[in-house]
mmCIF file of the N, C-alpha and C atoms, coordinates in Angstrom:
data_MODEL
# 
_entry.id   MODEL 
# 
loop_
_atom_site.group_PDB 
_atom_site.id 
_atom_site.type_symbol 
_atom_site.label_atom_id 
_atom_site.label_alt_id 
_atom_site.label_comp_id 
_atom_site.label_asym_id 
_atom_site.label_entity_id 
_atom_site.label_seq_id 
_atom_site.pdbx_PDB_ins_code 
_atom_site.Cartn_x 
_atom_site.Cartn_y 
_atom_site.Cartn_z 
_atom_site.occupancy 
_atom_site.B_iso_or_equiv 
_atom_site.pdbx_formal_charge 
_atom_site.auth_seq_id 
_atom_site.auth_comp_id 
_atom_site.auth_asym_id 
_atom_site.auth_atom_id 
_atom_site.pdbx_PDB_model_num 
ATOM 1   N N  . MET A 1 1  ? -17.823 -6.731 15.878 1.00 0.00 ? 1  MET A N  1 
ATOM 2   C CA . MET A 1 1  ? -18.109 -5.318 16.122 1.00 0.00 ? 1  MET A CA 1 
ATOM 3   C C  . MET A 1 1  ? -16.831 -4.508 15.911 1.00 0.00 ? 1  MET A C  1 
ATOM 4   N N  . ALA A 1 2  ? -16.900 -3.476 15.098 1.00 0.00 ? 2  ALA A N  1 
ATOM 5   C CA . ALA A 1 2  ? -15.749 -2.636 14.784 1.00 0.00 ? 2  ALA A CA 1 
ATOM 6   C C  . ALA A 1 2  ? -15.493 -1.654 15.926 1.00 0.00 ? 2  ALA A C  1 
ATOM 7   N N  . VAL A 1 3  ? -14.223 -1.445 16.224 1.00 0.00 ? 3  VAL A N  1 
ATOM 8   C CA . VAL A 1 3  ? -13.835 -0.491 17.257 1.00 0.00 ? 3  VAL A CA 1 
ATOM 9   C C  . VAL A 1 3  ? -13.739 0.886  16.608 1.00 0.00 ? 3  VAL A C  1 
ATOM 10  N N  . LYS A 1 4  ? -14.402 1.865  17.225 1.00 0.00 ? 4  LYS A N  1 
ATOM 11  C CA . LYS A 1 4  ? -14.390 3.219  16.683 1.00 0.00 ? 4  LYS A CA 1 
ATOM 12  C C  . LYS A 1 4  ? -13.036 3.866  16.949 1.00 0.00 ? 4  LYS A C  1 
ATOM 13  N N  . LYS A 1 5  ? -12.452 4.443  15.891 1.00 0.00 ? 5  LYS A N  1 
ATOM 14  C CA . LYS A 1 5  ? -11.182 5.135  16.041 1.00 0.00 ? 5  LYS A CA 1 
ATOM 15  C C  . LYS A 1 5  ? -11.420 6.463  16.757 1.00 0.00 ? 5  LYS A C  1 
ATOM 16  N N  . PRO A 1 6  ? -10.451 6.891  17.549 1.00 0.00 ? 6  PRO A N  1 
ATOM 17  C CA . PRO A 1 6  ? -10.613 8.175  18.243 1.00 0.00 ? 6  PRO A CA 1 
ATOM 18  C C  . PRO A 1 6  ? -10.560 9.337  17.262 1.00 0.00 ? 6  PRO A C  1 
ATOM 19  N N  . SER A 1 7  ? -11.156 10.451 17.668 1.00 0.00 ? 7  SER A N  1 
ATOM 20  C CA . SER A 1 7  ? -11.068 11.659 16.859 1.00 0.00 ? 7  SER A CA 1 
ATOM 21  C C  . SER A 1 7  ? -9.617  12.142 16.881 1.00 0.00 ? 7  SER A C  1 
ATOM 22  N N  . PHE A 1 8  ? -9.301  13.075 16.003 1.00 0.00 ? 8  PHE A N  1 
ATOM 23  C CA . PHE A 1 8  ? -7.948  13.644 15.961 1.00 0.00 ? 8  PHE A CA 1 
ATOM 24  C C  . PHE A 1 8  ? -7.581  14.224 17.324 1.00 0.00 ? 8  PHE A C  1 
ATOM 25  N N  . GLU A 1 9  ? -8.498  14.956 17.903 1.00 0.00 ? 9  GLU A N  1 
ATOM 26  C CA . GLU A 1 9  ? -8.234  15.609 19.186 1.00 0.00 ? 9  GLU A CA 1 
ATOM 27  C C  . GLU A 1 9  ? -8.011  14.581 20.293 1.00 0.00 ? 9  GLU A C  1 
ATOM 28  N N  . GLN A 1 10 ? -8.817  13.508 20.292 1.00 0.00 ? 10 GLN A N  1 
ATOM 29  C CA . GLN A 1 10 ? -8.650  12.460 21.294 1.00 0.00 ? 10 GLN A CA 1 
ATOM 30  C C  . GLN A 1 10 ? -7.304  11.763 21.123 1.00 0.00 ? 10 GLN A C  1 
ATOM 31  N N  . ALA A 1 11 ? -6.954  11.457 19.885 1.00 0.00 ? 11 ALA A N  1 
ATOM 32  C CA . ALA A 1 11 ? -5.685  10.783 19.610 1.00 0.00 ? 11 ALA A CA 1 
ATOM 33  C C  . ALA A 1 11 ? -4.508  11.657 20.039 1.00 0.00 ? 11 ALA A C  1 
ATOM 34  N N  . MET A 1 12 ? -4.564  12.939 19.737 1.00 0.00 ? 12 MET A N  1 
ATOM 35  C CA . MET A 1 12 ? -3.478  13.843 20.128 1.00 0.00 ? 12 MET A CA 1 
ATOM 36  C C  . MET A 1 12 ? -3.378  13.954 21.648 1.00 0.00 ? 12 MET A C  1 
ATOM 37  N N  . GLY A 1 13 ? -4.515  13.999 22.323 1.00 0.00 ? 13 GLY A N  1 
ATOM 38  C CA . GLY A 1 13 ? -4.510  14.060 23.778 1.00 0.00 ? 13 GLY A CA 1 
ATOM 39  C C  . GLY A 1 13 ? -3.860  12.828 24.386 1.00 0.00 ? 13 GLY A C  1 
ATOM 40  N N  . ARG A 1 14 ? -4.200  11.666 23.850 1.00 0.00 ? 14 ARG A N  1 
ATOM 41  C CA . ARG A 1 14 ? -3.608  10.427 24.351 1.00 0.00 ? 14 ARG A CA 1 
ATOM 42  C C  . ARG A 1 14 ? -2.114  10.377 24.029 1.00 0.00 ? 14 ARG A C  1 
ATOM 43  N N  . LEU A 1 15 ? -1.740  10.863 22.849 1.00 0.00 ? 15 LEU A N  1 
ATOM 44  C CA . LEU A 1 15 ? -0.314  10.907 22.501 1.00 0.00 ? 15 LEU A CA 1 
ATOM 45  C C  . LEU A 1 15 ? 0.460   11.775 23.494 1.00 0.00 ? 15 LEU A C  1 
ATOM 46  N N  . GLU A 1 16 ? -0.119  12.900 23.878 1.00 0.00 ? 16 GLU A N  1 
ATOM 47  C CA . GLU A 1 16 ? 0.533   13.767 24.865 1.00 0.00 ? 16 GLU A CA 1 
ATOM 48  C C  . GLU A 1 16 ? 0.706   13.042 26.198 1.00 0.00 ? 16 GLU A C  1 
ATOM 49  N N  . GLU A 1 17 ? -0.325  12.263 26.593 1.00 0.00 ? 17 GLU A N  1 
ATOM 50  C CA . GLU A 1 17 ? -0.219  11.488 27.825 1.00 0.00 ? 17 GLU A CA 1 
ATOM 51  C C  . GLU A 1 17 ? 0.909   10.467 27.723 1.00 0.00 ? 17 GLU A C  1 
ATOM 52  N N  . ILE A 1 18 ? 0.972   9.765  26.603 1.00 0.00 ? 18 ILE A N  1 
ATOM 53  C CA . ILE A 1 18 ? 1.996   8.740  26.399 1.00 0.00 ? 18 ILE A CA 1 
ATOM 54  C C  . ILE A 1 18 ? 3.387   9.348  26.440 1.00 0.00 ? 18 ILE A C  1 
ATOM 55  N N  . VAL A 1 19 ? 3.563   10.465 25.769 1.00 0.00 ? 19 VAL A N  1 
ATOM 56  C CA . VAL A 1 19 ? 4.870   11.135 25.769 1.00 0.00 ? 19 VAL A CA 1 
ATOM 57  C C  . VAL A 1 19 ? 5.265   11.510 27.195 1.00 0.00 ? 19 VAL A C  1 
ATOM 58  N N  . GLY A 1 20 ? 4.320   12.031 27.948 1.00 0.00 ? 20 GLY A N  1 
ATOM 59  C CA . GLY A 1 20 ? 4.597   12.397 29.336 1.00 0.00 ? 20 GLY A CA 1 
ATOM 60  C C  . GLY A 1 20 ? 5.027   11.199 30.166 1.00 0.00 ? 20 GLY A C  1 
ATOM 61  N N  . LEU A 1 21 ? 4.327   10.083 30.003 1.00 0.00 ? 21 LEU A N  1 
ATOM 62  C CA . LEU A 1 21 ? 4.677   8.872  30.744 1.00 0.00 ? 21 LEU A CA 1 
ATOM 63  C C  . LEU A 1 21 ? 6.067   8.378  30.365 1.00 0.00 ? 21 LEU A C  1 
ATOM 64  N N  . LEU A 1 22 ? 6.358   8.376  29.076 1.00 0.00 ? 22 LEU A N  1 
ATOM 65  C CA . LEU A 1 22 ? 7.661   7.904  28.621 1.00 0.00 ? 22 LEU A CA 1 
ATOM 66  C C  . LEU A 1 22 ? 8.787   8.852  29.049 1.00 0.00 ? 22 LEU A C  1 
ATOM 67  N N  . GLU A 1 23 ? 8.523   10.141 29.024 1.00 0.00 ? 23 GLU A N  1 
ATOM 68  C CA . GLU A 1 23 ? 9.551   11.113 29.420 1.00 0.00 ? 23 GLU A CA 1 
ATOM 69  C C  . GLU A 1 23 ? 9.904   11.005 30.903 1.00 0.00 ? 23 GLU A C  1 
ATOM 70  N N  . ARG A 1 24 ? 8.917   10.671 31.718 1.00 0.00 ? 24 ARG A N  1 
ATOM 71  C CA . ARG A 1 24 ? 9.182   10.536 33.160 1.00 0.00 ? 24 ARG A CA 1 
ATOM 72  C C  . ARG A 1 24 ? 10.061  9.319  33.443 1.00 0.00 ? 24 ARG A C  1 
ATOM 73  N N  . GLY A 1 25 ? 10.027  8.339  32.555 1.00 0.00 ? 25 GLY A N  1 
ATOM 74  C CA . GLY A 1 25 ? 10.883  7.164  32.713 1.00 0.00 ? 25 GLY A CA 1 
ATOM 75  C C  . GLY A 1 25 ? 10.504  6.266  33.870 1.00 0.00 ? 25 GLY A C  1 
ATOM 76  N N  . GLU A 1 26 ? 9.270   6.339  34.319 1.00 0.00 ? 26 GLU A N  1 
ATOM 77  C CA . GLU A 1 26 ? 8.834   5.551  35.467 1.00 0.00 ? 26 GLU A CA 1 
ATOM 78  C C  . GLU A 1 26 ? 8.309   4.173  35.067 1.00 0.00 ? 26 GLU A C  1 
ATOM 79  N N  . CYS A 1 27 ? 8.104   3.935  33.777 1.00 0.00 ? 27 CYS A N  1 
ATOM 80  C CA . CYS A 1 27 ? 7.560   2.664  33.303 1.00 0.00 ? 27 CYS A CA 1 
ATOM 81  C C  . CYS A 1 27 ? 8.692   1.684  33.054 1.00 0.00 ? 27 CYS A C  1 
ATOM 82  N N  . GLY A 1 28 ? 8.389   0.426  33.259 1.00 0.00 ? 28 GLY A N  1 
ATOM 83  C CA . GLY A 1 28 ? 9.350   -0.613 32.935 1.00 0.00 ? 28 GLY A CA 1 
ATOM 84  C C  . GLY A 1 28 ? 9.437   -0.781 31.422 1.00 0.00 ? 28 GLY A C  1 
ATOM 85  N N  . LEU A 1 29 ? 10.338  -1.634 31.000 1.00 0.00 ? 29 LEU A N  1 
ATOM 86  C CA . LEU A 1 29 ? 10.570  -1.841 29.574 1.00 0.00 ? 29 LEU A CA 1 
ATOM 87  C C  . LEU A 1 29 ? 9.319   -2.346 28.867 1.00 0.00 ? 29 LEU A C  1 
ATOM 88  N N  . ASP A 1 30 ? 8.659   -3.358 29.442 1.00 0.00 ? 30 ASP A N  1 
ATOM 89  C CA . ASP A 1 30 ? 7.460   -3.908 28.792 1.00 0.00 ? 30 ASP A CA 1 
ATOM 90  C C  . ASP A 1 30 ? 6.370   -2.845 28.639 1.00 0.00 ? 30 ASP A C  1 
ATOM 91  N N  . GLN A 1 31 ? 6.115   -2.103 29.697 1.00 0.00 ? 31 GLN A N  1 
ATOM 92  C CA . GLN A 1 31 ? 5.085   -1.056 29.641 1.00 0.00 ? 31 GLN A CA 1 
ATOM 93  C C  . GLN A 1 31 ? 5.494   0.039  28.666 1.00 0.00 ? 31 GLN A C  1 
ATOM 94  N N  . SER A 1 32 ? 6.759   0.399  28.640 1.00 0.00 ? 32 SER A N  1 
ATOM 95  C CA . SER A 1 32 ? 7.241   1.422  27.705 1.00 0.00 ? 32 SER A CA 1 
ATOM 96  C C  . SER A 1 32 ? 7.034   0.982  26.263 1.00 0.00 ? 32 SER A C  1 
ATOM 97  N N  . LEU A 1 33 ? 7.310   -0.283 25.993 1.00 0.00 ? 33 LEU A N  1 
ATOM 98  C CA . LEU A 1 33 ? 7.112   -0.800 24.630 1.00 0.00 ? 33 LEU A CA 1 
ATOM 99  C C  . LEU A 1 33 ? 5.635   -0.789 24.244 1.00 0.00 ? 33 LEU A C  1 
ATOM 100 N N  . LYS A 1 34 ? 4.758   -1.137 25.184 1.00 0.00 ? 34 LYS A N  1 
ATOM 101 C CA . LYS A 1 34 ? 3.315   -1.106 24.915 1.00 0.00 ? 34 LYS A CA 1 
ATOM 102 C C  . LYS A 1 34 ? 2.856   0.328  24.637 1.00 0.00 ? 34 LYS A C  1 
ATOM 103 N N  . LEU A 1 35 ? 3.350   1.266  25.436 1.00 0.00 ? 35 LEU A N  1 
ATOM 104 C CA . LEU A 1 35 ? 2.994   2.675  25.232 1.00 0.00 ? 35 LEU A CA 1 
ATOM 105 C C  . LEU A 1 35 ? 3.521   3.182  23.895 1.00 0.00 ? 35 LEU A C  1 
ATOM 106 N N  . PHE A 1 36 ? 4.747   2.788  23.563 1.00 0.00 ? 36 PHE A N  1 
ATOM 107 C CA . PHE A 1 36 ? 5.331   3.197  22.289 1.00 0.00 ? 36 PHE A CA 1 
ATOM 108 C C  . PHE A 1 36 ? 4.506   2.663  21.125 1.00 0.00 ? 36 PHE A C  1 
ATOM 109 N N  . GLU A 1 37 ? 4.097   1.396  21.216 1.00 0.00 ? 37 GLU A N  1 
ATOM 110 C CA . GLU A 1 37 ? 3.273   0.795  20.161 1.00 0.00 ? 37 GLU A CA 1 
ATOM 111 C C  . GLU A 1 37 ? 1.937   1.525  20.027 1.00 0.00 ? 37 GLU A C  1 
ATOM 112 N N  . GLU A 1 38 ? 1.303   1.807  21.148 1.00 0.00 ? 38 GLU A N  1 
ATOM 113 C CA . GLU A 1 38 ? 0.035   2.545  21.120 1.00 0.00 ? 38 GLU A CA 1 
ATOM 114 C C  . GLU A 1 38 ? 0.239   3.927  20.499 1.00 0.00 ? 38 GLU A C  1 
ATOM 115 N N  . GLY A 1 39 ? 1.320   4.591  20.895 1.00 0.00 ? 39 GLY A N  1 
ATOM 116 C CA . GLY A 1 39 ? 1.614   5.916  20.358 1.00 0.00 ? 39 GLY A CA 1 
ATOM 117 C C  . GLY A 1 39 ? 1.861   5.885  18.858 1.00 0.00 ? 39 GLY A C  1 
ATOM 118 N N  . ALA A 1 40 ? 2.560   4.860  18.387 1.00 0.00 ? 40 ALA A N  1 
ATOM 119 C CA . ALA A 1 40 ? 2.836   4.741  16.952 1.00 0.00 ? 40 ALA A CA 1 
ATOM 120 C C  . ALA A 1 40 ? 1.542   4.557  16.169 1.00 0.00 ? 40 ALA A C  1 
ATOM 121 N N  . LYS A 1 41 ? 0.623   3.764  16.708 1.00 0.00 ? 41 LYS A N  1 
ATOM 122 C CA . LYS A 1 41 ? -0.679  3.570  16.043 1.00 0.00 ? 41 LYS A CA 1 
ATOM 123 C C  . LYS A 1 41 ? -1.467  4.881  16.013 1.00 0.00 ? 41 LYS A C  1 
ATOM 124 N N  . LEU A 1 42 ? -1.473  5.578  17.138 1.00 0.00 ? 42 LEU A N  1 
ATOM 125 C CA . LEU A 1 42 ? -2.194  6.851  17.207 1.00 0.00 ? 42 LEU A CA 1 
ATOM 126 C C  . LEU A 1 42 ? -1.584  7.883  16.257 1.00 0.00 ? 42 LEU A C  1 
ATOM 127 N N  . ALA A 1 43 ? -0.262  7.910  16.178 1.00 0.00 ? 43 ALA A N  1 
ATOM 128 C CA . ALA A 1 43 ? 0.409   8.849  15.271 1.00 0.00 ? 43 ALA A CA 1 
ATOM 129 C C  . ALA A 1 43 ? 0.026   8.544  13.822 1.00 0.00 ? 43 ALA A C  1 
ATOM 130 N N  . GLY A 1 44 ? -0.061  7.266  13.477 1.00 0.00 ? 44 GLY A N  1 
ATOM 131 C CA . GLY A 1 44 ? -0.491  6.878  12.128 1.00 0.00 ? 44 GLY A CA 1 
ATOM 132 C C  . GLY A 1 44 ? -1.907  7.314  11.836 1.00 0.00 ? 44 GLY A C  1 
ATOM 133 N N  . GLN A 1 45 ? -2.792  7.152  12.825 1.00 0.00 ? 45 GLN A N  1 
ATOM 134 C CA . GLN A 1 45 ? -4.174  7.590  12.654 1.00 0.00 ? 45 GLN A CA 1 
ATOM 135 C C  . GLN A 1 45 ? -4.247  9.103  12.479 1.00 0.00 ? 45 GLN A C  1 
ATOM 136 N N  . CYS A 1 46 ? -3.463  9.840  13.256 1.00 0.00 ? 46 CYS A N  1 
ATOM 137 C CA . CYS A 1 46 ? -3.440  11.302 13.133 1.00 0.00 ? 46 CYS A CA 1 
ATOM 138 C C  . CYS A 1 46 ? -2.933  11.711 11.754 1.00 0.00 ? 46 CYS A C  1 
ATOM 139 N N  . GLU A 1 47 ? -1.900  11.038 11.279 1.00 0.00 ? 47 GLU A N  1 
ATOM 140 C CA . GLU A 1 47 ? -1.345  11.348 9.961  1.00 0.00 ? 47 GLU A CA 1 
ATOM 141 C C  . GLU A 1 47 ? -2.389  11.099 8.872  1.00 0.00 ? 47 GLU A C  1 
ATOM 142 N N  . GLU A 1 48 ? -3.133  10.003 9.010  1.00 0.00 ? 48 GLU A N  1 
ATOM 143 C CA . GLU A 1 48 ? -4.193  9.692  8.047  1.00 0.00 ? 48 GLU A CA 1 
ATOM 144 C C  . GLU A 1 48 ? -5.279  10.764 8.061  1.00 0.00 ? 48 GLU A C  1 
ATOM 145 N N  . LEU A 1 49 ? -5.703  11.166 9.260  1.00 0.00 ? 49 LEU A N  1 
ATOM 146 C CA . LEU A 1 49 ? -6.744  12.194 9.381  1.00 0.00 ? 49 LEU A CA 1 
ATOM 147 C C  . LEU A 1 49 ? -6.275  13.536 8.825  1.00 0.00 ? 49 LEU A C  1 
ATOM 148 N N  . LEU A 1 50 ? -5.024  13.892 9.094  1.00 0.00 ? 50 LEU A N  1 
ATOM 149 C CA . LEU A 1 50 ? -4.481  15.144 8.564  1.00 0.00 ? 50 LEU A CA 1 
ATOM 150 C C  . LEU A 1 50 ? -4.391  15.097 7.040  1.00 0.00 ? 50 LEU A C  1 
ATOM 151 N N  . GLY A 1 51 ? -4.032  13.952 6.492  1.00 0.00 ? 51 GLY A N  1 
ATOM 152 C CA . GLY A 1 51 ? -3.968  13.796 5.036  1.00 0.00 ? 51 GLY A CA 1 
ATOM 153 C C  . GLY A 1 51 ? -5.336  13.996 4.398  1.00 0.00 ? 51 GLY A C  1 
ATOM 154 N N  . LYS A 1 52 ? -6.363  13.425 5.035  1.00 0.00 ? 52 LYS A N  1 
ATOM 155 C CA . LYS A 1 52 ? -7.724  13.588 4.516  1.00 0.00 ? 52 LYS A CA 1 
ATOM 156 C C  . LYS A 1 52 ? -8.163  15.048 4.594  1.00 0.00 ? 52 LYS A C  1 
ATOM 157 N N  . ALA A 1 53 ? -7.826  15.703 5.701  1.00 0.00 ? 53 ALA A N  1 
ATOM 158 C CA . ALA A 1 53 ? -8.181  17.114 5.854  1.00 0.00 ? 53 ALA A CA 1 
ATOM 159 C C  . ALA A 1 53 ? -7.460  17.960 4.808  1.00 0.00 ? 53 ALA A C  1 
ATOM 160 N N  . GLU A 1 54 ? -6.203  17.655 4.563  1.00 0.00 ? 54 GLU A N  1 
ATOM 161 C CA . GLU A 1 54 ? -5.433  18.400 3.560  1.00 0.00 ? 54 GLU A CA 1 
ATOM 162 C C  . GLU A 1 54 ? -6.036  18.217 2.167  1.00 0.00 ? 54 GLU A C  1 
ATOM 163 N N  . GLN A 1 55 ? -6.450  16.995 1.849  1.00 0.00 ? 55 GLN A N  1 
ATOM 164 C CA . GLN A 1 55 ? -7.085  16.741 0.549  1.00 0.00 ? 55 GLN A CA 1 
ATOM 165 C C  . GLN A 1 55 ? -8.377  17.543 0.411  1.00 0.00 ? 55 GLN A C  1 
ATOM 166 N N  . LYS A 1 56 ? -9.143  17.597 1.491  1.00 0.00 ? 56 LYS A N  1 
ATOM 167 C CA . LYS A 1 56 ? -10.404 18.342 1.457  1.00 0.00 ? 56 LYS A CA 1 
ATOM 168 C C  . LYS A 1 56 ? -10.146 19.836 1.246  1.00 0.00 ? 56 LYS A C  1 
ATOM 169 N N  . VAL A 1 57 ? -9.156  20.378 1.950  1.00 0.00 ? 57 VAL A N  1 
ATOM 170 C CA . VAL A 1 57 ? -8.819  21.796 1.800  1.00 0.00 ? 57 VAL A CA 1 
ATOM 171 C C  . VAL A 1 57 ? -8.347  22.072 0.378  1.00 0.00 ? 57 VAL A C  1 
ATOM 172 N N  . THR A 1 58 ? -7.529  21.172 -0.163 1.00 0.00 ? 58 THR A N  1 
ATOM 173 C CA . THR A 1 58 ? -7.045  21.331 -1.536 1.00 0.00 ? 58 THR A CA 1 
ATOM 174 C C  . THR A 1 58 ? -8.204  21.359 -2.519 1.00 0.00 ? 58 THR A C  1 
ATOM 175 N N  . LEU A 1 59 ? -9.171  20.461 -2.319 1.00 0.00 ? 59 LEU A N  1 
ATOM 176 C CA . LEU A 1 59 ? -10.342 20.445 -3.199 1.00 0.00 ? 59 LEU A CA 1 
ATOM 177 C C  . LEU A 1 59 ? -11.160 21.723 -3.067 1.00 0.00 ? 59 LEU A C  1 
ATOM 178 N N  . LEU A 1 60 ? -11.307 22.188 -1.839 1.00 0.00 ? 60 LEU A N  1 
ATOM 179 C CA . LEU A 1 60 ? -12.078 23.416 -1.623 1.00 0.00 ? 60 LEU A CA 1 
ATOM 180 C C  . LEU A 1 60 ? -11.389 24.623 -2.258 1.00 0.00 ? 60 LEU A C  1 
ATOM 181 N N  . LEU A 1 61 ? -10.070 24.680 -2.148 1.00 0.00 ? 61 LEU A N  1 
ATOM 182 C CA . LEU A 1 61 ? -9.336  25.797 -2.736 1.00 0.00 ? 61 LEU A CA 1 
ATOM 183 C C  . LEU A 1 61 ? -9.310  25.719 -4.257 1.00 0.00 ? 61 LEU A C  1 
ATOM 184 N N  . ALA A 1 62 ? -9.369  24.511 -4.793 1.00 0.00 ? 62 ALA A N  1 
ATOM 185 C CA . ALA A 1 62 ? -9.349  24.329 -6.244 1.00 0.00 ? 62 ALA A CA 1 
ATOM 186 C C  . ALA A 1 62 ? -10.700 24.619 -6.865 1.00 0.00 ? 62 ALA A C  1 
ATOM 187 N N  . ASP A 1 63 ? -11.740 24.606 -6.053 1.00 0.00 ? 63 ASP A N  1 
ATOM 188 C CA . ASP A 1 63 ? -13.093 24.864 -6.552 1.00 0.00 ? 63 ASP A CA 1 
ATOM 189 C C  . ASP A 1 63 ? -13.194 26.344 -6.903 1.00 0.00 ? 63 ASP A C  1 
ATOM 190 N N  . ASP A 1 64 ? -13.349 26.635 -8.185 1.00 0.00 ? 64 ASP A N  1 
ATOM 191 C CA . ASP A 1 64 ? -13.339 28.038 -8.620 1.00 0.00 ? 64 ASP A CA 1 
ATOM 192 C C  . ASP A 1 64 ? -14.701 28.710 -8.511 1.00 0.00 ? 64 ASP A C  1 
ATOM 193 N N  . ARG A 1 65 ? -15.675 28.005 -7.982 1.00 0.00 ? 65 ARG A N  1 
ATOM 194 C CA . ARG A 1 65 ? -16.980 28.644 -7.776 1.00 0.00 ? 65 ARG A CA 1 
ATOM 195 C C  . ARG A 1 65 ? -16.894 29.573 -6.569 1.00 0.00 ? 65 ARG A C  1 
ATOM 196 N N  . GLU A 1 66 ? -17.529 30.707 -6.695 1.00 0.00 ? 66 GLU A N  1 
ATOM 197 C CA . GLU A 1 66 ? -17.533 31.639 -5.578 1.00 0.00 ? 66 GLU A CA 1 
ATOM 198 C C  . GLU A 1 66 ? -18.621 31.236 -4.602 1.00 0.00 ? 66 GLU A C  1 
ATOM 199 N N  . VAL A 1 67 ? -18.250 31.102 -3.360 1.00 0.00 ? 67 VAL A N  1 
ATOM 200 C CA . VAL A 1 67 ? -19.199 30.768 -2.312 1.00 0.00 ? 67 VAL A CA 1 
ATOM 201 C C  . VAL A 1 67 ? -19.244 31.956 -1.363 1.00 0.00 ? 67 VAL A C  1 
ATOM 202 N N  . PRO A 1 68 ? -20.394 32.649 -1.309 1.00 0.00 ? 68 PRO A N  1 
ATOM 203 C CA . PRO A 1 68 ? -20.478 33.828 -0.437 1.00 0.00 ? 68 PRO A CA 1 
ATOM 204 C C  . PRO A 1 68 ? -20.402 33.442 1.036  1.00 0.00 ? 68 PRO A C  1 
ATOM 205 N N  . PHE A 1 69 ? -19.778 34.325 1.797  1.00 0.00 ? 69 PHE A N  1 
ATOM 206 C CA . PHE A 1 69 ? -19.752 34.127 3.247  1.00 0.00 ? 69 PHE A CA 1 
ATOM 207 C C  . PHE A 1 69 ? -21.098 34.485 3.783  1.00 0.00 ? 69 PHE A C  1 
ATOM 208 N N  . GLU A 1 70 ? -21.412 33.926 4.958  1.00 0.00 ? 70 GLU A N  1 
ATOM 209 C CA . GLU A 1 70 ? -22.682 34.266 5.585  1.00 0.00 ? 70 GLU A CA 1 
ATOM 210 C C  . GLU A 1 70 ? -22.745 35.765 5.826  1.00 0.00 ? 70 GLU A C  1 
ATOM 211 N N  . GLY A 1 71 ? -23.878 36.340 5.525  1.00 0.00 ? 71 GLY A N  1 
ATOM 212 C CA . GLY A 1 71 ? -24.045 37.757 5.718  1.00 0.00 ? 71 GLY A CA 1 
ATOM 213 C C  . GLY A 1 71 ? -23.761 38.599 4.496  1.00 0.00 ? 71 GLY A C  1 
ATOM 214 N N  . GLU A 1 72 ? -23.107 38.019 3.465  1.00 0.00 ? 72 GLU A N  1 
ATOM 215 C CA . GLU A 1 72 ? -22.830 38.775 2.239  1.00 0.00 ? 72 GLU A CA 1 
ATOM 216 C C  . GLU A 1 72 ? -24.111 38.904 1.433  1.00 0.00 ? 72 GLU A C  1 
ATOM 217 N N  . GLY A 1 73 ? -24.245 39.999 0.768  1.00 0.00 ? 73 GLY A N  1 
ATOM 218 C CA . GLY A 1 73 ? -25.367 40.214 -0.138 1.00 0.00 ? 73 GLY A CA 1 
ATOM 219 C C  . GLY A 1 73 ? -26.654 40.554 0.567  1.00 0.00 ? 73 GLY A C  1 
ATOM 220 N N  . GLU A 1 74 ? -26.574 40.870 1.838  1.00 0.00 ? 74 GLU A N  1 
ATOM 221 C CA . GLU A 1 74 ? -27.789 41.228 2.567  1.00 0.00 ? 74 GLU A CA 1 
ATOM 222 C C  . GLU A 1 74 ? -27.985 42.700 2.561  1.00 0.00 ? 74 GLU A C  1 
# 
């Protein structure tokens, strides 16, 4: 069974939690390393999602067809 990756927003929220925990310095070395590893994976997932979003925006901007906004032409 495949594990579902978190959404961009979920990943960013967890990254903020991890940063907060690490900044407080209350975790031991082992726990800090585990949090750092989790954060690095989440950051990679966020980078991948942002790259896909950027590609989509680039394609949309490159599309020279005019797409009317809702409400136009009424």
